[in-house]
Residue, then its C-alpha position, 0 to 999 in steps of 0.5 A: x508462541x516463543x519470541x523466535x518463532x515470531x521472526x519467522x512470520x510477517x505481520x498481517x497488516x504489513x504483508x498486505x502492504x506489501x501485496x498492494x505495492x505490487x498492485x502499483x509495480x504493475x501501474x509503474x510497468x512500462x510493458x503492460x498497456x497505458x490503459x491498465x496501468x491506469x487501472x492498477x492505479x486506482x486499485x491500488x489507491x482505492x485499496x489503501x483508502x479501504x485498508x485505512x478505514x478497515x485495518x488500521x481503523x480497527x488497529x486505532x480502536x485497540x489502541x483506545x482500548x484499555x488492554x494492550x492487545x498484540x498480534x498473535x503471530x508477530x507479537x507487535x502491538x497495536x501501536x508498533x502496527x500502526x507505526x510501522x504501517x504509516x512508515x511503510x505508507x509513507x515509502x509507498x506514497x513516494x513511489x506512487x507519485x513518481x509512477x503518477x507523474x509517469x503515467x501522466x507524461x504518458x497520457x500528455x504524449x498520447x494526447x499531442x500524438x492525436x493531436x499531431x495526427 
């Protein structure tokens, strides 16, 4: 595949992180009922845990291989993919922390409303 053809593809792992960000977005969406938002937050974290165990774990194994392995669509090496994943995950973790604080605040408010009733 030509290098210019590789620019039209998104790396599979980074695309997956974008999908999981959409799950996180649902956790932060005030139009979604609170209980469902908590479920989305849980799904986001479970997805991320499995992603690191399986997909990032595979990339780490490839990095320890004697031969350099490149992703066939974007031409990224295992090292480049892991670096991009870690950078993107740091961004998502900031967003997750903000979403978590928002959810916990709303849960506290629910408790306060019930105590007042």
